[in-house]
C-alpha positions in Angstrom: -93.2 -98.6 -79.4 -94.7 -95.1 -79.3 -93.1 -92.0 -79.9 -94.1 -88.9 -78.2 -96.2 -86.1 -80.2 -93.7 -83.8 -80.1 -91.5 -86.1 -81.3 -94.3 -87.0 -84.1 -94.1 -83.5 -85.3 -90.5 -82.9 -85.8 -90.7 -85.9 -88.0 -93.2 -84.7 -90.1 -91.7 -81.6 -90.4 -88.3 -83.0 -91.3 -90.0 -85.5 -94.2 -92.2 -81.3 -95.2 -95.3 -83.1 -94.5 -96.0 -80.5 -92.2 -94.5 -76.8 -91.6 -93.7 -75.9 -88.4 -95.9 -73.0 -87.1 -94.9 -71.0 -83.7 -98.4 -70.5 -83.0 -98.8 -74.0 -82.1 -96.3 -74.6 -80.4 -97.6 -73.7 -76.8 -100.9 -76.4 -77.4 -98.1 -79.2 -78.5 -95.6 -78.7 -75.9 -98.8 -79.4 -73.5 -100.0 -82.6 -75.5 -96.2 -83.2 -75.3 -96.1 -83.7 -71.5 -100.4 -84.8 -70.8 -98.5 -87.7 -73.4 -95.6 -88.2 -71.4 -97.8 -88.7 -68.1 -100.3 -90.7 -69.3 -97.7 -92.8 -70.8 -95.2 -92.8 -67.3 -94.6 -95.7 -65.1 -97.5 -94.1 -63.1 -99.8 -95.8 -65.2 -99.5 -99.8 -64.4 -101.0 -102.0 -67.4 -102.4 -105.3 -66.3 -104.2 -107.9 -68.8 -107.6 -106.2 -69.0 -106.8 -102.1 -68.7 -104.2 -99.4 -67.7 -104.7 -98.2 -63.7 -103.7 -94.8 -62.6 -102.2 -94.9 -59.8 -102.8 -91.4 -58.9 -104.3 -88.8 -60.3 -102.9 -86.6 -63.1 -101.1 -83.0 -62.6 -102.8 -82.5 -66.2 -106.8 -83.5 -66.6 -106.4 -82.1 -70.4 -106.3 -79.4 -72.9 -108.7 -76.4 -74.2 -107.5 -75.8 -78.1 -109.1 -72.8 -79.3 -108.6 -71.2 -82.3 -109.5 -69.9 -85.9 -110.3 -72.3 -88.7 -107.7 -73.8 -90.2 -104.7 -73.6 -87.2 -104.3 -77.2 -87.3 -106.3 -77.7 -83.6 -108.3 -81.2 -85.0 -104.3 -82.1 -86.2 -102.6 -81.8 -83.1 -105.3 -83.4 -81.5 -105.3 -86.5 -84.2 -101.6 -86.6 -83.8 -101.5 -86.8 -80.2 -104.2 -89.6 -80.1 -102.3 -91.9 -82.9 -99.3 -91.2 -80.7 -101.2 -92.6 -77.3 -100.2 -96.4 -76.8 -102.6 -98.4 -79.0 -104.0 -100.9 -76.5 -105.1 -97.7 -74.0 -108.2 -97.5 -74.2 -109.7 -94.0 -75.5 -111.9 -92.5 -78.0 -112.3 -89.8 -80.4 -115.4 -88.3 -81.6 -116.4 -85.5 -83.4 -118.4 -83.6 -80.6 -122.1 -83.6 -82.2 -121.2 -87.9 -82.2 -120.3 -87.8 -78.0 -123.6 -86.0 -77.8 -125.8 -88.4 -79.5 -124.3 -91.1 -77.6 -125.0 -89.6 -74.3 -128.8 -88.8 -75.4 -129.2 -92.6 -76.0 -127.5 -94.0 -72.9 -129.7 -91.4 -71.0 -132.7 -92.2 -72.8 -132.1 -96.3 -72.4 -131.2 -95.6 -68.5 -134.6 -93.6 -68.2 -136.5 -96.4 -70.2 -135.0 -99.4 -67.9 -134.9 -97.2 -64.6 -138.0 -94.9 -64.8 -137.8 -93.5 -61.5 -134.1 -92.0 -61.8 -133.3 -88.5 -62.3 -131.4 -86.9 -64.3 -128.3 -85.9 -62.7 -128.3 -89.7 -61.4 -128.1 -90.9 -65.0 -125.4 -88.4 -66.2 -123.7 -89.9 -63.3 -124.2 -93.5 -64.6 -123.1 -92.0 -67.9 -120.1 -90.8 -67.0 -119.1 -93.5 -64.8 -119.9 -95.6 -68.2 -117.1 -93.8 -70.2 -114.8 -93.6 -67.2 -114.8 -97.3 -66.2 -114.0 -98.4 -70.6 -111.4 -95.0 -71.3 -108.5 -93.6 -70.4 -108.7 -90.8 -72.5 -111.4 -88.8 -74.8 -110.9 -86.7 -77.6 -113.4 -84.2 -78.5 -113.7 -82.2 -81.8 -115.6 -78.7 -82.3 -116.9 -78.3 -79.0 -120.1 -76.0 -78.9 -122.4 -74.9 -76.3 -125.6 -74.5 -78.1 -128.8 -74.0 -75.1 -128.7 -73.9 -71.4 -129.6 -77.5 -71.2 -126.8 -79.0 -72.6 -124.6 -76.4 -70.4 -126.2 -78.0 -67.4 -125.9 -81.1 -69.0 -121.9 -81.0 -69.9 -121.3 -79.5 -66.4 -122.2 -82.5 -64.6 -120.8 -84.6 -67.3 -117.5 -83.3 -67.8 -117.0 -82.8 -63.7 -117.9 -86.4 -63.1 -115.1 -87.4 -65.7 -112.3 -85.7 -64.4 -113.4 -87.3 -60.9 -112.6 -90.4 -62.1 -109.6 -88.6 -63.6 -110.3 -89.3 -67.3 -108.1 -87.2 -69.4 -110.2 -85.1 -71.5 -108.6 -83.7 -75.5 -110.8 -80.5 -76.4 -111.0 -78.3 -79.7 -113.4 -75.4 -80.4 -113.6 -72.4 -82.2 -114.2 -71.0 -79.4 -112.3 -69.4 -76.0 -114.1 -70.8 -73.0 -115.0 -67.6 -71.7 -117.0 -67.3 -74.9 -119.2 -70.3 -75.2 -122.7 -69.7 -75.6 -122.1 -65.8 -75.7 -125.0 -64.0 -75.6 -127.4 -66.9 -75.1 -130.9 -67.2 -72.7 -129.3 -68.1 -69.1 -125.8 -67.9 -69.7 -124.9 -67.2 -66.7 -126.1 -70.7 -65.5 -123.0 -71.3 -67.8 -120.2 -69.7 -65.8 -119.9 -72.3 -63.1 -119.0 -74.7 -66.4 -116.8 -72.1 -68.2 -114.7 -71.9 -64.6 -114.5 -75.3 -64.4 -112.9 -75.6 -68.2 -110.6 -73.1 -67.3 -109.6 -74.5 -63.6 -108.9 -77.7 -64.7 -108.0 -78.0 -68.3 -104.9 -76.6 -69.8 -106.3 -73.7 -72.0 -104.6 -72.9 -75.1 -105.1 -70.4 -78.1 -103.7 -70.8 -81.8 -103.8 -67.6 -83.1 -101.8 -68.1 -86.3 -103.3 -66.3 -89.7 -102.5 -69.3 -91.6 -105.3 -71.9 -92.6 -103.5 -74.9 -93.4 -106.2 -77.0 -94.5 -106.3 -75.1 -97.8 -102.3 -74.9 -98.5 -102.5 -77.1 -101.7 -105.9 -76.9 -103.6 -106.6 -78.7 -106.9 -108.2 -81.3 -108.0 -111.4 -79.0 -109.2 -113.2 -81.8 -110.4 -114.2 -82.6 -107.3 -116.0 -79.7 -106.8 -117.5 -77.8 -109.8 -119.2 -74.3 -110.7 -121.8 -73.6 -111.7 -124.4 -75.5 -111.6 -125.6 -76.1 -114.9 -126.8 -79.1 -117.4 -123.1 -79.8 -118.4 -121.9 -79.7 -114.5 -124.4 -82.0 -113.6 -123.8 -84.8 -116.0 -120.3 -84.8 -115.8 -121.2 -85.5 -112.1 -123.2 -88.6 -112.6 -120.7 -89.0 -115.2 -118.1 -89.9 -112.6 -120.6 -91.3 -110.2 -121.4 -94.2 -112.5 -117.6 -94.4 -113.7 -117.0 -95.2 -110.2 -119.6 -97.9 -109.9 -118.1 -99.1 -113.3 -121.6 -98.6 -114.7 -123.9 -100.6 -113.1 -127.1 -99.8 -111.2 -127.3 -97.8 -108.6 -130.9 -98.4 -107.7 -132.2 -95.7 -104.5 -132.9 -97.0 -101.3 -134.2 -95.7 -97.6 -132.2 -95.2 -94.7 -134.1 -95.4 -91.3 -132.6 -93.1 -88.6 -134.4 -92.6 -85.1 -137.6 -93.7 -86.9 -138.3 -91.7 -89.5 -136.6 -92.2 -93.3 -133.6 -90.9 -95.3 -134.2 -91.4 -99.1 -130.9 -91.9 -100.7 -131.7 -91.3 -104.7 -129.0 -93.8 -106.1 -126.4 -96.3 -104.3 -124.4 -98.9 -105.1 -121.8 -100.4 -102.1 -120.7 -98.0 -100.3 -120.8 -95.0 -102.4 -124.0 -92.5 -102.5 -125.3 -89.8 -105.2 -127.4 -87.4 -103.5 -129.2 -83.9 -104.8 -128.3 -80.4 -102.3 -132.4 -80.4 -101.1 -132.5 -84.1 -100.8 -129.7 -83.3 -98.0 -130.5 -79.7 -96.7 -133.9 -78.8 -97.4 -135.8 -81.5 -95.2 -135.5 -81.5 -91.6 -132.7 -83.2 -90.6 -130.3 -83.3 -87.9 -126.6 -84.1 -87.1 -127.5 -88.2 -86.3 -128.8 -88.1 -90.3 -125.6 -87.2 -91.4 -123.8 -89.3 -89.4 -126.0 -92.3 -90.3 -124.9 -91.5 -94.0 -121.3 -91.0 -93.5 -121.0 -94.9 -91.6 -123.1 -96.6 -94.2 -121.2 -94.7 -97.5 -117.9 -93.7 -98.1 -117.6 -91.8 -101.2 -120.7 -89.4 -102.1 -121.4 -87.3 -103.9 -123.7 -84.0 -104.0 -125.3 -82.2 -106.7 -126.9 -78.8 -107.0 -125.4 -77.1 -103.8 -127.2 -73.2 -104.2 -125.9 -69.9 -103.4 -127.4 -69.9 -99.4 -128.9 -66.2 -98.5 -130.5 -64.5 -95.8 -133.3 -66.4 -96.3 -131.6 -69.7 -96.4 -130.8 -70.2 -92.6 -132.3 -73.6 -92.6 -130.6 -75.1 -95.0 -127.5 -73.3 -94.5 -127.2 -74.4 -90.9 -128.2 -78.0 -92.0 -125.1 -78.0 -94.9 -122.6 -76.7 -92.1 -123.6 -80.2 -89.8 -123.5 -82.0 -93.3 -120.4 -80.8 -93.9 -119.1 -81.2 -90.4 -119.7 -85.1 -90.4 -118.1 -85.2 -93.9 -115.1 -83.7 -92.8 -115.3 -85.5 -89.6 -115.1 -89.5 -91.0 -113.0 -88.1 -93.2 -115.7 -88.9 -96.2 -114.7 -88.6 -100.0 -116.9 -86.4 -101.2 -117.5 -84.7 -104.9 -120.0 -81.9 -105.9 -121.3 -79.0 -108.0 -122.1 -76.0 -106.3 -123.5 -72.6 -107.5 -120.3 -70.6 -106.7 -117.2 -71.3 -105.0 -117.0 -72.1 -101.3 -115.8 -68.7 -100.2 -119.0 -67.2 -101.6 -121.4 -70.1 -101.0 -123.0 -68.1 -97.9 -124.2 -64.2 -97.4 -126.2 -65.0 -94.4 -125.8 -63.2 -90.8 -127.2 -66.1 -88.7 -124.8 -68.9 -89.3 -121.6 -66.8 -90.8 -118.9 -67.5 -88.0 -120.0 -70.7 -88.5 -119.6 -70.9 -92.1 -116.6 -69.4 -92.5 -115.5 -73.5 -91.0 -117.1 -75.0 -93.6 -115.8 -72.6 -96.6 -112.0 -73.8 -94.9 -113.4 -77.6 -95.0 -115.4 -77.4 -98.8 -111.7 -76.2 -100.0 -109.8 -79.0 -98.1 -112.2 -81.5 -99.1 -111.4 -80.7 -102.8 -107.4 -81.4 -102.5 -105.7 -84.5 -103.5 -103.8 -84.3 -100.3 -107.4 -84.6 -98.1 -108.2 -87.7 -100.5 -105.4 -89.9 -100.3 -105.7 -89.0 -96.0 -109.0 -90.1 -96.7 -108.1 -93.4 -98.9 -105.7 -94.7 -96.1 -108.1 -93.9 -93.1 -110.9 -96.1 -95.1 -108.1 -98.7 -95.6 -107.4 -98.7 -92.0 -111.0 -98.8 -91.1 -111.1 -102.0 -93.4 -108.5 -103.6 -92.6 -109.4 -103.4 -88.4 -113.3 -104.3 -89.4 -111.9 -107.9 -91.0 -109.9 -108.0 -88.1 -112.5 -107.9 -86.1 -114.8 -110.1 -88.7 -111.9 -112.7 -87.9 -111.6 -112.7 -84.0 -115.6 -113.1 -84.1 -115.2 -116.3 -86.2 -112.8 -117.8 -84.3 -114.7 -116.9 -81.2 -117.9 -118.5 -82.2 -116.1 -121.4 -83.7 -114.4 -122.1 -80.1 -118.2 -121.5 -78.6 -119.7 -124.2 -81.2 -116.2 -126.8 -80.0 -116.9 -126.4 -76.6 -120.9 -126.4 -76.6 -120.2 -129.9 -78.6 
């Protein structure tokens, strides 16, 4: 039997796994109210899906605040507390946008005459027809085209009573601030404010850096000694076996992997961030590998704006998928970037790098991988049993 997020959080505090912070209370109370509404008897469970009898009071929650305030932790806690058989999904916002773009492209190829609005409605109806709850981490609006797409898509999802849980570093009113044609974003902002609970987490503590340790996972500076130590750790991980290079094919282009064995890979920073890669490339790496070694992360100044942007996207993908990472870098995460173009976004990157080199992060990543492996094995067994049934029926 599932328990509410608030009850679960209180248990975690009592066990010493988390520390109570008053700044999180409003968000936790909102999530708890949404959880109770989703799990009360107004939701009638049928054989195949959960069917809502009436429109929800809460369309969802928009949590925002500085890095390390616990937004992702609270969202994940809420997600884990939902009934296991309730149709739901939890994605990093980049990954969700890629799914939407793929859907729109496929719809256009099948119906060449369909306009964008029709395809967006079909996309929203697809998600609404298969999911009751959608959780998005690190929402950001990068351009007016994204704003127009999101406005139509989110509006339709809420019309269909899909519950949305969003996290962001930015208040709704500050999304795409200073951007070209930003006035076209105002209806979308108003919709977020009117339809969702909006809660700011205002605490000053960064919960992700409370137990920094395991310094060997992030070593400085870059020199022959640290580079050799990183290679030695890589080969220790794969028991000294041969680690050939390979190429991943992502959206029609090649992504070179210098060394890999099984689910372990080794890259140089230049392999990942000095080429024109994007979030989709880094997500593909995370899908293929569980442990990733990255050598030679340089100091990034004003002339490294493109490399810094790609590195931000890389770390987001690694962190969100809970990949284990071992790195050598020129400087400590706090001093790794001194440019102006991405200073705000890199604040999150610094904090995540700090956490990713802790034992706490690695233990949770290992646990997440074990759960994923168990689920994958269960799915394989189910497919094998299904195929046996089909073969038997055919005979």
